[in-house]
C-alpha positions as CSV (number, residue, x, y, z in Angstrom):
1,M,-43.7,29.7,-37.5
2,K,-40.9,29.5,-34.8
3,R,-39.8,26.1,-33.5
4,A,-38.1,25.5,-30.2
5,G,-35.2,23.1,-30.2
6,F,-31.7,22.5,-31.4
7,T,-30.5,22.1,-34.9
8,M,-28.6,19.0,-36.0
9,I,-25.3,20.9,-36.2
10,E,-25.6,22.2,-32.6
11,L,-26.3,18.6,-31.4
12,I,-23.3,17.3,-33.3
13,F,-21.0,20.0,-31.7
14,V,-22.2,19.0,-28.3
15,I,-21.6,15.3,-28.9
16,V,-18.1,16.1,-30.2
17,I,-17.2,18.2,-27.2
18,L,-18.5,15.5,-24.8
19,G,-16.4,12.9,-26.6
20,I,-13.3,15.1,-26.3
21,L,-13.9,15.6,-22.6
22,A,-14.4,11.9,-22.0
23,A,-11.2,11.1,-23.9
24,V,-9.3,13.4,-21.5
25,A,-11.1,12.4,-18.3
26,I,-11.0,8.6,-18.5
27,P,-7.2,8.2,-18.4
28,K,-7.1,10.7,-15.5
29,L,-9.5,8.6,-13.5
30,A,-7.5,5.5,-14.1
31,A,-4.4,7.3,-12.9
32,T,-6.3,8.4,-9.8
33,R,-7.0,4.7,-9.0
34,T,-3.3,3.8,-9.2
35,D,-2.4,6.8,-7.0
36,A,-4.9,5.6,-4.4
37,Q,-3.4,2.1,-4.3
38,V,0.1,3.4,-4.0
39,A,-1.0,5.8,-1.2
40,K,-2.8,2.9,0.6
41,I,0.1,0.5,0.5
42,S,2.7,3.1,1.4
43,T,0.6,4.4,4.4
44,E,-0.1,0.8,5.6
45,A,3.7,0.1,5.5
46,A,4.6,3.2,7.4
47,T,1.8,2.6,9.9
48,L,2.8,-1.0,10.4
49,V,6.5,-0.2,11.0
50,S,5.4,2.4,13.6
51,E,2.9,0.1,15.3
52,L,5.4,-2.8,15.4
53,G,8.0,-0.5,17.1
54,T,5.4,0.6,19.6
55,F,4.2,-2.9,20.3
56,Y,7.7,-4.2,20.8
57,T,8.6,-1.4,23.1
58,A,5.6,-2.2,25.2
59,Q,5.7,-6.0,25.1
60,G,9.4,-6.9,24.5
61,T,8.6,-9.5,21.9
62,F,6.6,-10.3,18.8
63,E,7.0,-14.1,19.1
64,G,3.7,-15.9,19.7
65,K,1.7,-12.7,19.8
66,N,-1.6,-12.5,17.9
67,S,-1.3,-10.2,14.9
68,A,-4.7,-8.6,15.9
69,D,-3.1,-7.4,19.1
70,I,-0.5,-5.5,17.3
71,T,-2.4,-3.7,14.5
72,N,-5.7,-3.5,12.7
73,I,-3.9,-4.0,9.4
74,S,-4.3,-7.5,8.2
75,L,-1.0,-9.2,8.7
76,K,-2.0,-12.6,7.1
77,T,0.5,-14.8,8.9
78,S,0.0,-18.5,8.6
79,D,-1.7,-18.9,12.0
80,D,-2.2,-15.3,13.0
81,N,0.6,-15.8,15.6
82,I,3.9,-14.2,14.8
83,Q,7.0,-16.5,14.7
84,N,10.5,-16.2,13.4
85,N,10.7,-15.9,9.6
86,D,7.0,-15.1,9.3
87,T,6.4,-12.7,6.4
88,I,3.8,-10.0,5.9
89,V,3.0,-9.1,2.3
90,L,1.5,-5.8,1.1
91,G,0.4,-5.9,-2.5
92,D,-1.8,-4.3,-5.1
93,D,-5.3,-5.2,-6.4
94,N,-3.7,-7.6,-9.0
95,N,-2.2,-9.8,-6.2
96,N,1.3,-8.6,-7.0
97,T,3.6,-8.4,-3.9
98,C,4.9,-4.9,-3.6
99,L,6.5,-5.0,-0.1
100,T,7.5,-7.8,2.3
101,I,8.0,-7.4,6.0
102,T,9.9,-10.3,7.5
103,F,10.3,-11.1,11.2
104,N,14.0,-12.1,11.3
105,N,14.0,-12.7,15.0
106,A,10.6,-12.1,16.5
107,S,11.7,-12.4,20.1
108,D,14.5,-9.8,19.7
109,G,12.4,-7.3,17.7
110,N,14.3,-7.6,14.4
111,I,12.3,-7.1,11.2
112,T,13.2,-6.3,7.6
113,V,11.1,-4.3,5.1
114,S,12.0,-5.0,1.5
115,A,10.5,-4.2,-1.9
116,D,9.8,-7.1,-4.2
117,D,10.7,-7.0,-7.9
118,A,7.1,-7.2,-9.0
119,N,6.3,-5.6,-12.3
120,G,3.5,-3.1,-12.4
121,T,2.8,0.5,-12.1
122,V,1.6,0.3,-8.6
123,C,4.5,-1.8,-7.2
124,N,7.1,0.3,-8.9
125,A,5.6,3.5,-7.4
126,V,5.3,1.8,-4.0
127,K,9.0,0.9,-4.2
128,E,9.9,4.5,-4.8
129,A,7.5,5.9,-2.3
130,T,8.7,3.6,0.5
131,A,12.5,3.8,-0.2
132,D,13.2,5.2,3.2
133,L,11.3,2.4,5.0
134,Q,13.1,-0.4,3.2
135,K,15.7,-1.5,5.7
136,T,16.2,-3.7,8.7
137,Y,14.8,-2.5,12.0
138,N,16.0,-3.7,15.4
139,F,13.5,-2.5,18.0
140,G,15.3,-4.0,20.9
141,G,18.7,-3.5,22.4
142,S,21.0,-0.6,21.7
143,N,20.0,-0.3,18.0
144,V,16.6,1.3,18.5
145,A,15.1,2.4,15.2
146,Y,13.3,5.7,14.8
């Protein structure tokens, strides 16, 4: 009499193989999430610097302007109107601050992008990925940033 089905040994082999695959795949998926956060923050920072430059070129000032008029990235200023010394924070999902953009002189188009010393895999990777963005930009006058 012939029975259809799998033997116990065959089932154990399948379970062991699935366990090995899961042990390899789960850390890779966690790394993918970190990479996605780094890419998001880095892209937002680059886009924001570009949009701030474009806005200042068109309007001649940031001061008193509504952040929603400048970009669709949430700037989270205290009253949504940009003033001197306002700070924009870009951070990871754990509320760590990775990058800070400060309006040094909002009427003259002077901003500074700096990395914070937050610990964490995401913030450290953002600090490295945005090294070329971390400087002071002067969008007005003779020191136009590119």
